[in-house]
DSSP file (Angstrom, degrees, kcal/mol; ACC not computed):
  #  RESIDUE AA STRUCTURE BP1 BP2  ACC     N-H-->O    O-->H-N    N-H-->O    O-->H-N    TCO  KAPPA ALPHA  PHI   PSI    X-CA   Y-CA   Z-CA
    1    1 A M    >         0   0    0      0, 0.0     3,-1.7     0, 0.0     0, 0.0   0.000 360.0 360.0 360.0 -26.9   34.6  -22.2  111.1
    2    2 A E  T 3   +     0   0    0      1,-0.3     0, 0.0     3,-0.0     0, 0.0   0.712 360.0  58.2 -66.7 -17.4   34.5  -19.0  109.0
    3    3 A E  T 3  S+     0   0    0      2,-0.0    21,-0.5    20,-0.0    -1,-0.3   0.555  89.0  94.0 -86.8  -8.0   33.9  -17.0  112.1
    4    4 A L  E <   -A   23   0A   0     -3,-1.7     2,-0.4    19,-0.1    19,-0.2  -0.609  57.5-162.1 -87.5 145.0   37.1  -18.2  113.8
    5    5 A E  E     -A   22   0A   0     17,-2.8    17,-2.3    -2,-0.3     2,-0.2  -0.945  28.4-101.1-124.4 149.4   40.3  -16.3  113.6
    6    6 A F  E     +A   21   0A   0     -2,-0.4    15,-0.2    15,-0.2     3,-0.1  -0.464  39.5 169.9 -66.9 131.5   43.8  -17.5  114.3
    7    7 A R  E     -     0   0A   0     13,-2.9     2,-0.3     1,-0.4    14,-0.2   0.631  53.6 -42.2-116.0 -26.0   45.1  -16.4  117.8
    8    8 A G  E     -A   20   0A   0     12,-1.5    12,-3.0     2,-0.0    -1,-0.4  -0.939  33.5-131.8 169.9 166.5   48.3  -18.3  118.3
    9    9 A Y  E     -A   19   0A   0     -2,-0.3     2,-0.5    10,-0.2    10,-0.2  -0.994  18.3-170.4-140.1 130.4   50.5  -21.4  118.1
   10   10 A N  E     -A   18   0A   0      8,-2.7     8,-2.1    -2,-0.4     2,-1.2  -0.932  11.2-159.6-130.7 109.3   52.6  -22.6  121.0
   11   11 A Q  E     -A   17   0A   0     -2,-0.5     6,-0.2     6,-0.2     3,-0.1  -0.737  13.0-177.6 -84.9  95.8   55.1  -25.4  120.4
   12   12 A K  E     -     0   0A   0     -2,-1.2     2,-0.3     4,-0.9    -1,-0.2   0.874  65.3 -32.0 -67.3 -38.9   55.5  -26.6  124.0
   13   13 A D  E >  S-A   16   0A   0      3,-1.7     3,-1.5    -3,-0.1    -1,-0.2  -0.911  80.8 -73.8-162.9-175.5   58.1  -29.2  123.2
   14   14 A K  T 3  S+     0   0    0     -2,-0.3     3,-0.1     1,-0.3    -2,-0.0   0.670 130.4  40.3 -67.6 -13.7   59.0  -31.4  120.2
   15   15 A N  T 3  S+     0   0    0      1,-0.2    27,-2.0    26,-0.1     2,-0.3   0.281 113.8  49.9-115.9   9.7   56.0  -33.7  121.0
   16   16 A H  E <   +AB  13  41A   0     -3,-1.5    -3,-1.7    25,-0.2    -4,-0.9  -0.974  53.2 166.8-153.4 132.0   53.3  -31.3  122.0
   17   17 A F  E     -AB  11  40A   0     23,-2.0    23,-2.5    -2,-0.3     2,-0.4  -0.977  20.1-144.3-143.1 161.3   51.7  -28.1  120.6
   18   18 A M  E     -AB  10  39A   0     -8,-2.1    -8,-2.7    -2,-0.3     2,-0.5  -0.981   6.9-160.1-126.3 135.3   48.7  -25.9  121.1
   19   19 A L  E     -AB   9  38A   0     19,-2.5    19,-3.2    -2,-0.4     2,-0.5  -0.969  10.5-157.0-115.4 128.2   46.7  -24.1  118.5
   20   20 A A  E     +AB   8  37A   0    -12,-3.0   -13,-2.9    -2,-0.5   -12,-1.5  -0.921  15.3 171.7-112.9 129.0   44.4  -21.2  119.6
   21   21 A L  E     -AB   6  36A   0     15,-2.6    15,-3.5    -2,-0.5     2,-0.3  -0.929   9.7-167.4-127.8 153.3   41.4  -19.9  117.6
   22   22 A A  E     -AB   5  35A   0    -17,-2.3   -17,-2.8    -2,-0.3     2,-0.5  -0.984  21.0-142.9-143.5 153.4   38.8  -17.3  118.7
   23   23 A K  E     -AB   4  34A   0     11,-2.4    11,-2.3    -2,-0.3     2,-0.5  -0.983  23.1-149.5-111.6 123.1   35.4  -16.0  117.7
   24   24 A V  E     - B   0  33A   0     -2,-0.5     2,-0.6   -21,-0.5     9,-0.2  -0.822   6.0-153.8 -96.4 128.5   35.2  -12.2  118.3
   25   25 A I  E     + B   0  32A   0      7,-3.2     7,-2.0    -2,-0.5    -2,-0.0  -0.903  20.8 169.8-106.6 121.5   31.7  -11.0  119.2
   26   26 A T        +     0   0    0     -2,-0.6     2,-0.2     5,-0.2     5,-0.2   0.297  30.2 130.7-114.0   7.3   31.0   -7.3  118.3
   27   27 A T  S >  S-     0   0    0      3,-0.3     3,-2.8     1,-0.1     4,-0.2  -0.458  71.3-102.6 -64.5 127.3   27.2   -7.2  118.9
   28   28 A K  T 3  S+     0   0    0      1,-0.3    -1,-0.1    -2,-0.2    -2,-0.1  -0.271 108.0  16.2 -55.8 129.3   26.5   -4.2  121.1
   29   29 A G  T 3  S+     0   0    0     -3,-0.1    -1,-0.3     1,-0.0    -2,-0.1   0.210 124.2  61.6  90.8 -13.9   25.8   -5.3  124.6
   30   30 A S    <   +     0   0    0     -3,-2.8    -3,-0.3     2,-0.1    -2,-0.2   0.061  69.9 151.3-128.4  23.8   27.4   -8.7  124.0
   31   31 A E        +     0   0    0     -5,-0.2     2,-0.3    -4,-0.2    -5,-0.2  -0.202  27.5  82.1 -60.6 147.4   31.0   -7.7  123.1
   32   32 A G  E     -B   25   0A   0     -7,-2.0    -7,-3.2     2,-0.0     2,-0.3  -0.976  63.9 -94.5 155.0-162.4   33.8  -10.2  123.9
   33   33 A N  E     -B   24   0A   0     -2,-0.3     2,-0.5    -9,-0.2    -9,-0.2  -0.988   8.8-143.8-148.8 158.5   35.5  -13.3  122.5
   34   34 A I  E     -B   23   0A   0    -11,-2.3   -11,-2.4    -2,-0.3     2,-0.4  -0.991  23.5-161.5-121.6 119.2   35.4  -17.0  122.8
   35   35 A E  E     -B   22   0A   0     -2,-0.5    21,-1.2   -13,-0.2     2,-0.5  -0.869   5.3-162.8-109.1 137.7   38.8  -18.7  122.6
   36   36 A L  E     -BC  21  55A   0    -15,-3.5   -15,-2.6    -2,-0.4     2,-0.6  -0.974   2.0-163.4-116.9 127.9   39.4  -22.4  121.8
   37   37 A N  E     -BC  20  54A   0     17,-2.9    17,-2.0    -2,-0.5     2,-0.5  -0.948   7.2-162.6-115.2 113.0   42.8  -24.0  122.6
   38   38 A F  E     -BC  19  53A   0    -19,-3.2   -19,-2.5    -2,-0.6     2,-0.4  -0.832   5.3-152.8 -99.9 127.6   43.4  -27.3  120.8
   39   39 A D  E     -B   18   0A   0     13,-3.0    12,-3.4    -2,-0.5    13,-0.5  -0.814  12.8-175.5-101.9 139.2   46.1  -29.6  122.1
   40   40 A F  E     -BC  17  50A   0    -23,-2.5   -23,-2.0    -2,-0.4     2,-0.3  -0.975   7.2-162.8-132.3 146.2   48.0  -32.0  119.9
   41   41 A V  E     -BC  16  49A   0      8,-2.4     8,-3.2    -2,-0.3     2,-0.3  -0.945  29.2-106.8-126.4 150.3   50.6  -34.7  120.7
   42   42 A R  E     - C   0  48A   0    -27,-2.0     6,-0.2    -2,-0.3     2,-0.1  -0.561  34.8-138.8 -76.0 135.8   53.0  -36.5  118.4
   43   43 A S    >   -     0   0    0      4,-3.2     3,-1.6    -2,-0.3    -1,-0.1  -0.334  29.3 -97.7 -86.1 173.8   52.2  -40.1  117.7
   44   44 A D  T 3  S+     0   0    0      1,-0.3    -1,-0.1     2,-0.1    -2,-0.0   0.754 125.3  51.4 -63.5 -25.0   54.6  -43.0  117.5
   45   45 A N  T 3  S-     0   0    0      2,-0.0    -1,-0.3     0, 0.0     3,-0.1   0.109 123.6-101.9-100.8  21.8   54.7  -42.7  113.6
   46   46 A D  S <  S+     0   0    0     -3,-1.6    -2,-0.1     1,-0.2     2,-0.1   0.545  84.2 123.7  71.6  11.1   55.4  -38.9  113.7
   47   47 A G        -     0   0    0      1,-0.0    -4,-3.2    -5,-0.0     2,-0.4  -0.349  64.0-108.0 -85.5 178.7   51.8  -37.9  112.9
   48   48 A W  E     -C   42   0A   0     -6,-0.2     2,-0.4    -2,-0.1    -6,-0.2  -0.934  27.3-160.3-115.0 135.0   49.9  -35.5  115.2
   49   49 A L  E     -C   41   0A   0     -8,-3.2    -8,-2.4    -2,-0.4     2,-0.2  -0.921  25.3-113.6-115.0 137.4   47.0  -36.7  117.4
   50   50 A F  E     -C   40   0A   0     -2,-0.4   -10,-0.2   -10,-0.2     3,-0.1  -0.485  31.1-178.0 -64.6 132.9   44.2  -34.5  118.9
   51   51 A N  E     -     0   0A   0    -12,-3.4   -11,-0.2     1,-0.5     2,-0.2   0.194  48.8 -79.3-122.8  13.6   44.6  -34.5  122.7
   52   52 A G  E     -     0   0A   0    -13,-0.5   -13,-3.0     2,-0.0    -1,-0.5  -0.546  42.4-112.5 116.9 177.4   41.7  -32.3  123.8
   53   53 A F  E     -C   38   0A   0    -15,-0.2     2,-0.3    -2,-0.2   -15,-0.2  -0.975  11.1-154.1-149.0 160.9   40.7  -28.7  124.1
   54   54 A T  E     -C   37   0A   0    -17,-2.0   -17,-2.9    -2,-0.3     2,-0.3  -0.920  10.0-157.2-130.6 159.7   40.0  -25.9  126.5
   55   55 A T  E      C   36   0A   0     -2,-0.3   -19,-0.2   -19,-0.2   -21,-0.0  -0.852 360.0 360.0-129.7 168.0   37.9  -22.8  126.3
   56   56 A N              0   0    0    -21,-1.2   -20,-0.1    -2,-0.3   -23,-0.0   0.476 360.0 360.0 -85.3 360.0   37.9  -19.5  128.1
């Protein structure tokens, strides 16, 4: 987790948000990034539940 950096937060509506984290790779010849997008939905008791993730 220490290699991940915050990339963004998107409140899609009052019951759904997405959190984006990324790992930036700076090794010569392998430069790039890996982004993880975590989706959350509001539960019936106003908590947040993990709803899946996507990657690039």
